[in-house]
N, C-alpha and C positions, 0 to 999 in steps of 0.2 A: 583118811580120807573116808567122807560119808558113806556107808551103803548103799548100794543102787538097786533100786527096786527091776523087775524084771523088764518093764515097760520103759523105763528110763535106758536103761542099756539096749532094748530092741529102737529106741527113737535115735541112741547114739550111732548104734551101726545101719539106721538105714539113711546116714549121710555118706553112705560108702555101698551104692548098690552092687558093684560086682563083687565083692565080700557076701552079700547077703545071697548072690545067684551061687557060692560054693559052699556056703558056709551053714554044715547041718549041725545039728544040736551036740553031736560028739565030738565035731572037731572043734564046736566053740568051747565045751567042756575040757578037752585036750589043751586047748590053748591056755584055758584058767589055768589046768595044771602045769603046764611047762611053764608057764609065765610066773606063776608062784615061786617056781624052783630057782630062777634069775632074777627072784625081786631085788634081791642083793644088788647083782652085778648093775641091774638098771640104775639103780639107787645110786649107787658110787660114781657111775658116769655122768650123773648131773651135775651143773655148776653149783656152788654153794649159797647161789642167791635163788634160785630155784627149792620151792615147798616140796617135803617129802610126801604130802598128801596131795599132791595135783600130778597126775599123770602126765609125764616129759610130752614136749610134741613130737618126738622124733626117737626113736630105738636105736641105741648106739649097734653098728653095724654088725660086730660080733652076735649079738641077741638077735638081730632080724636074720643072719645069716644060719641061727643054732634053730630059731621057729620055723623060718622057711623049709629047712630040711626036716623038720619034726613033721611039721603040719601037709607037705608038699604044695602047697601053693606058689603063685608067684612071689616072690620077695615085696611086690610092690604091694600084694592083696594084705600081706601080713603087717605091712607098715602101715596101712590104713587102720589097723586094728588099735 
């Protein structure tokens, strides 16, 4: 997956206004660190026809639950990331 610039990440996040209201930079960094730790689990849950270089359209329920619990926002807000 190609690296995203900060501007590209910001533009993608702007598609989810509720997330932008609650997401601090510290929370964003925490999300990135936590997501990196469960990356293998996310990739393992993807269909064989999906590219591992592309983010999945949705997170597996167990990953969503983990991130929601760790980050404290509602599940729908984490799902939007």
